[in-house]
N, C-alpha and C positions, 0 to 999 in steps of 0.2 A: 303559511308563510303570508296568511290573511292576518297573524295578529301582528306579526314585522311592520306590514300597510301600515296598522292601523299605529302601531308607537312611531313611524317615520312621520306621521299624517298631523301628532299631536303640537300644540303652538308650543313655541318657546316659553317654560316657564321658570328658568333664569337668566338673571345677567349674562351678557357674552362676556366670554371671557377678554376678550380684545378688539376696542374699537376701530373699527377702518374711518374714520373721519381722521384725514392729515394733522387737524388742528392738536387733535390729543396724544401725539406722539408724545410731549413733554410730560400732559400728566399719564401716561402709562408708564414712562420712564420712573417719575416719581413714587407711584403706585408699584412698581417691581420691589424698589428700593424698601420700601415701605414691608413690603413682603420677605423679605430676604432679611433687614432686620428681626423681624419678631417671630422669622422661624429660626435664627440662632440662635447656638445655646447660650448660656451663660457666658460672660468674658472668662477668660480663663482662668485668672485668678480668684476665681467666685464659684467655677466650675467645679463637684468633686474629686478628688483623687481619684476615688472608689471605682469612678465611671469612666476613666482613661486606660487605653491598653499600654501596650508597651509599645505599641506603634500607634501610639499620642493621636489616635482615635478617640473624639469624646461621644458617648452615647446616651443621646437626650428623646429617644423612642425606644419605649417599651413596650411589648406584646406578651395581654395575660389573658393565656386561655382558663376559660370558666368550665367547663365539662371537656370529658371524652366522648359524651357520647353526641349524636346526627340521628334528624331521621332522613338522611341519603344514606347511600351505600357505593358512592363515586369511587371507582375501580384503580383511577390514581391514587387515592388517598387510604382506602380500606383497604384491607387485603382481603380474596375473596373466604378467607375459611374465619376472618371478620375479624374482636381482638377480644383481648381479657380487660376490661375494665377496673379499674378499681375500686373495690368497695367505698360507701360515701363518707366512712372516718378517715380514706386515707389522699382526700382533697381540700384542698384548703376552702374555711368558710368565709362567711362575706365581712368576718370584723380580719381576720387575714389578708387577705386580697389585699384591705383598705389599707392595714398597717403599711402592706410592703409598697401599696401606691405611694402613699403618704413617705416611705422613706426614699424612695428613688425620687420621686416629685422635689423634694427638699432638696438632693445631690443634683440637682438639673436636669432631669428629664422632661421636659414642655409637651410630649405627645403619648398619649397612652391609646393603643388598640384592643380591645377585645374580642378573642376570637373562641375557637371551640378546639374539638367535636364544631356543635353550631352552639351558638351564643344564647341564640334563645329558648334555647329548651331549658339552660339552669333557670331554677326558680329563684326569683327575687331579681332580675337581669334592670328592672326599671332602678328600683330601689338602688344598685351597687352604681350606676353611672352618676345619680344622683348624689350619692356620697362623694363619687368621682369629680363630681361639678365646685364641690366644696374646695378641691385642693388647687383652684383657680389663684386661691387667694396666695400659693405658695411660686406660682410658676408657670401650673398645668395652663395649656394652651388651646389644646384638641382632646375629645374623645369622640375616637372611630371605632366602627365594629364591624369586621369579614361576616356575611352571614349565607344564607344559600337559598334567601328569601322565601320559601316555603309556609311559614308561618308568621310572614314579617309585618304584613301590608295594615293589618290592626292593629297590632301593636305600637308601628313607629310614631305617630303622631304621640303618644305619651312620651316613648326614648327621645325623642328629638325635645320636649317639652322638659323634660328632666337632664337635658344637657349634652345628649348625642351631636356629636356637630358634624362627622363625616361617615359615608357611608360606603364599603366596599360591596357588591352584590357579585355573586359566584354564577354564572349563564354560561356555558361551552359548547352550546346553541343553538341556534333557534328556533330548529325543526323539532319536536314534540314526538317525534317515532326516537331521534339519535339521545333524546332527553333520556327515555328509559333506557339506553341501552347503556349511557354514561356512569348515572344515575343509580339504577337498577330498580328506583322507582317509579309514580305518576307524580305529576305537580309541573308540570311547564305553566300550565294557563297562573300558577299562584307563583310564581316567580317574577310574571311578566307583570303580575300584579304590581307586586310589592315594589316594580320598578319608577314604575304610573306613581303610585303614590310617595317616592321618595324624590320622583323629580317636583311634585308638588309642592313638598314640604320645605322648612326654611333650613334644608342641612346647606353646608359650608361648598361641600361636594360630594357629587355621584359619582364611585369608579363603578365599572363593570368589569370582572378579572375573567378573561376566558384563557383556559387549559388548551394549547393549540397540539395536535394527535393527529400523525400525517397521516392520513386516507380514513378518518373518520369527518374531521369537522373542520382541518383546514382549507376546503372548498370554500366558507361561509366565511372565509377571514373578509370578504369585500363587503361583503353582507353587516357585517358589523361597521365597518367602516363609515358606509352610508347611514346609520346609526347618530354619528355624529353629526348628521348634517343638520337637524332640525333642533338637536338637544345640545345643552349646554353640561353630556357627558364627557367622563374619558373611557375611553374602552382600553384594556392592557392586559396584552398579549404576551402570556405567560409560556417560557420552553418546559414539555415533560420535562419533568424532576426525578428521581432515583432515589426512591425512600420504601425501605421494611416491605414486602408481600407485595408492591403496584407494579411487577414485573414491565418493569421496565427496560427497554430498548432503544437504542442508539437509533434505531432505525424508523423509529415513531417518532422521534425529536426533529421538528421542523423549525430550524435556525433563524432566527429573529432577522439577519439579511436577506435570507432565501424570500420573507415574507413581505419585506420592505419593498423589495424587487417588484414583487405583485401586484401592490399596491400604488408604485409609481408608474410600471404599465400601466394601468388606469388613469390614476390622478398625478400626469407628470409635474404639476406646480407644485406637487407637495413640500412644506418646508419645515424644516427644525422648529420644537415650540422650546419655548424657556421651562427646563425642569424647575421642579420646589429643589432645594436646599437637601441634598444627601438624598434623592429620590431612587428608587429600584426601576422603575424606568426611562428608558430613552422617549421621551413625546414628539409626536407630530403632530400638524395641522394643517388642511386643506384651506384654502382660501376661502372667505364667503360659509363654511363651515362653522358651525356655535360650537361645534366639542372638539375632542383632539384624541389621537390614538396615541400608545406608545409600546412598548415591549421591553419586558423582565427577561432579560437573556441571563438566566443563573449560569448555564451552560456552558454556551458559545463565547459572554464577554460578561464575566462575573462582573462586581462592582465595591466589592472586596474591599477595594484602596478606601472609599467612602463611607462603609458599614459604618450606622451608627441604632444597631438594634439590637435589644435583648431580650430574649423571652422566658417569661413564666410559665411552665407546665400546668396544668390543671392539679396534677399531685403536689404541687410547690416546687418544683426541680426549676434551677435558674441553667436556661442553654446556652452559650453565647453565641455558638452559631450553628444558624440550620442545620447545617451539614455536617457538624459534631457529635458523637457521640455523648460527649463528656458532658456528666451533669451533676449538683452538687445541690444537696437539701435542703432549701430552706426551711420548709415545711416541719421538718425533724426537732431545725434547730431554736425555732419560734417554741417546738412545745417544749422541748428542754431549757426554759425560760432564758434562751437569748437577748439582751440589750437590744437593743438599736444599733450601737456604736460596736458591739461583737458583731451581729450581723452584717454592718457595712465591711466590717473587717474581710468575712466570709466572701461579699458579693467582689468587694477590690480584688483580692486574692484571684475568684475566679476571673473577671474581668479583663487583670494582668494579661491572663495564659493565652487569650484569644488566639488563635495562631494569625497570621497574616493575611493568608488567601485559602478558601479551602480546597479541596484538592479535585483535580481536575473528573471531568465527567467520569471515566474508566476506571477510577482510583477512589469514586464516593463509596463508604461503610453503608450498603444496602442488606446487609445481615444482622450489624446491634444497634445501630441506630434505630429509631424508635420506628412507627408508621407515620404518617403525616397525620392522621385523624389524631394522635396522642401528643402530637409536637406542637400544634395550635399558629395551622401555616394560612394561606390564601385559602384555604377554601376555610391490671397489675403483674406488670412483667413483674420476674425476679433479674435484677438487674448485679453485673459481675460491679462487687467494689475494687475500685482503684484511686489513684494520686491523678490530678491533673499534674501538669510538668509544672513547678512550682522554680523550676532551677534559671528562670529569669526575673525571679520576682522584686519588685521596686523596694527598693532599702525604707522609702518611706510608707510605705504598707506592712505596719505589722504581725509576725505570724501569730497565729494563735497559738495556747498553752496545750500542753499534753490533753486538760482535761475539756477543751474545746476542738479537740481534732474534727478535718473536715474529712467527710461521710461521702465520697464522690463514686455515684453510681454510673459504671459502664465501660465505657468503649469505645473507647478511643483506638485502639489497635484491631484488627483482624484477626479474627483465630483461625490460627497457621492449620486447626484441624477442617477448617469447613472451607466447601470448594466453594464457589460464587452464587450459588443457588441455597447455600445453607444446610447444606448434605455431610455427613460424614465422608473426610476423605486423610488420605494418610500423604505425612506431608512427602515429595518427589525429591529423594538426596543424589539420584542418578548424576548430576551433575558435581556433584562436589567432591573433591579428593580425601582421603584420611590424612586424619593428621591425631597427635598424643592430646587427649582431652581424661579431665578427672571430672570427679567431683564428692562434695562431705556433707553429707544430710546429719541429722542427729533430731532426738525427740527422745521424751521423756516419758515414766510412767511415774504416778504418785502411790508410795506403797503405805498401808500402815504399821505400824513398828513392830510387830510378829510377823510380817511377811520381809520386814526387812532380817529380823534377827534369823531369819529363815536361811537366805540369798549371803547371808555374812559370814556364816558359819557352819558346815557340815553335819556337826550335831552337839547337841547342848554340853558343855563342858563346867570344871565345877567350878564355880562361883558365877556364872552366867544367870541369865533373867529364869524367876523361878513360873510357869505356864500352869493354867490349871489345867484339870484332865480332859475338858472338851479342847482347847487350846491344842496340849499334848497331842492328842487323836488326831486334829486338825493338821498338826506338821508330819504326823509319821504318812497321813495320807500323800501330804502334798510330795514326799522327802521318796515317795515311792516311784515317782514320775525323772528320779534323778535331779543331775546337778543343775536349776533352774537354767542360770544366765549359759553354762556351753552350752544346754540345747537351744537356746535363743540364739545364741552365738550361730550354732551350723545354720537355724532355720530364716534368718538372717541374711545369709549367703547364697542360699538355696532360694530363698526368694529374689534377690538381686538376678541371679541367674535367668527364672522364670517371667521376668517381668513383663517381656512383648506375649508374655500368653495371659497375661493376666490383666495389663491394660489392653485394648483390641486395637490401639493403633499406634505401639510403639514400634517402631525397629529391633530386628531379632539383633543383637551385637554377641562379638567372639569376645567377653570380656578377660582381661589379661591380669585385672584382679582386685580382690574383695576382700578389704581389710574391717572388720566389725569387733568395735570393741563394747562393753556392758559394765560402766563401773557404779556402783551402789553409792550414793552421798545421804549425809547426813546433813543437813540445815540448819543451825541453831539460830534464833533470835539475834538482835542486835543486842548490847548491854544494856540495862533498863528498859527492856520489853519483853522482858522472859514472860509473864502475866499475862498481857496481851498479845504477844505473839506463840500457837505451839512451835514447837520440835517439827519437820517437817522433812520425809524420807523420803528418797525416789532413786529412781536406775535411771540414770543416762545413758543412751545408745548411739553410738556417733558411728558413721559407714563411711567408708572410703570406697569408689569405683572407679577404674582403668581403664579405657582402652585407645586401641586405635582403629579410630575407625571415621566415618562420616557425619553424625549427628553426635549430639553429647546423652554424657548418663547420668543428669542429674534425676531422670525415671529411676532409675536403677538403684540409685543411692535411699531418693527418697521409699523408694519399697522396700528395701532391706531394711532399714533403719521401723518402717510401719510393722512387718511381719514379725520383725525383732523382739518388738513391744508385747505384741497380739501373743505372740511365743511367751512372754514371760507373763502375762494376764493367767494366759490358760494354766500353767504352770502352778500358779499362786491360786487359783480364785477356790481354791476349798478353803482354805484361810482369810483368804480378802477379795470374794468377788464383788460383795456392795461396796467395796470404798476404792478403789483403784481408781485413777482417773490419768487418762491419756491425752498429750497436748504436745504444743511448742516443738512439734516437728515441721522442721525447713531447711533448706538449702543456705550452706554457712559457707560454702567455698567452690569454685569451680574454674578450668582452667582450662584453654584450647576452645578453638572454635572461630566462628566471624565475629561474633559478641564479643570476645575476648574475655579477661579475667573478671573476677568476682568475688570479692569478702565480705561476711558479715560477722560482726561481734554480736553477742548473746549476752546474756546476765547469766552468770552462772547460780544454778540452784533455783532460776524463779522460771 
């Protein structure tokens, strides 16, 4: 607490936010008007459509994560077991960061904030800030950074000189012992030193981020408020938010309304302070205090309606919402040679797919979304490929051609076979009523001509192809296994019935029918392309499975096709073991169940 008293005794180093002299009322009003105008996005006719979503929210604020690494281990940010870092080659380079930043600024972004991990551990951060500072000619107004302050006090003067204008410091406690509990590291003194340097520097604003956790640091809220008495600083109390691996519990969260009640009990004269345009915090001030405090109520009172933020992760994914796991890789598009116009189209599709608001606190995806440290928030996974829902895509944003498909990584939907803790769990279908259900799946195995000849004729006939002695020997060996397609058909039926014993979390079902067909096909090239495109031989396996049950039979159909094609492989491996290829296994039709009917068209012979 001695260090706290030292901070509170320091003389003011920045101008007071508002003058208390009566004669300054008109000047303060004019200043506020200028502030709002300077922070406003471009006029609607000039603001890029690619940064405007379907709810007409214009996104002029970009957060760029510079690294996934951090020199602290705050439990609400990083899972206790740690994280798997992306290889260096997967992270954005300085040039790639500058290219994206330039693209966003020219499209209307006026504010950029650098985050992490911990951004100060990124080599060359001073050069990155200097490069971003050159974007002021295109409309960039502020360059901010969120830091834990651990190694900042020596570097901050250079960063400010290079163009840094705003700083958010993360400090959740004024108690050195609690600091180690929260961050799992020492360094409380270093953060306070960084705060002192920040207050003495030429920054436009210094903010202190405090994540409030019940029973741990919520008793310090009044101490943090007291810091605003003699310092022009904004303390922001942040509700504990759920992310992968941070063991979020609603019981640990203190709602902002509760904190305000506590503050008003000590300071009944507290009053609302003007908020910055689109600010996430609801600001308050105490008469006579130089600074202010505010609440970021992402859980209890979200601010989605005015959200103007986009995020670029350190590995180059764009996230349109902190709590939405869907991402699209701008890094991959750049490295495949995408032009700026093509990148803007991709960005536009992602932004336009942004939801009206994130899920409620009990429904936020804490299983498949990234941990906070990998997003780049206030403080190399393998991702599931999926598509952003583009059903509401604006006609003014053209779709990309097939050669420029978006690669969406993630996780918008909850995995049905994982519980709330991420552990494997069978879906409970006890409350469902049995209904008639069916599913059809198909797949294909590509085979060489010799194998095609084998499965389409039991024995060579007069006039058929003449085989070499080695080929004839292999054919005889394969024939000893019997009729390949008949055996594969039987295996596929058996596979469908055994699905629940092969796929761990599938329900055992009483199947009413399994229909399997295997059809040899010879695909000839189009006229005029005979020399460039060879004839292809394959076997198409189709399985239709039916039942009357509480869950669908898509897995049974897929298993039937897979087992059938694998059996064909086994039957033909004597003559074609090195040349066969299995692929294109998919559900082509389903009916029944809550999700309704589904049909999928596939190109024959592809």
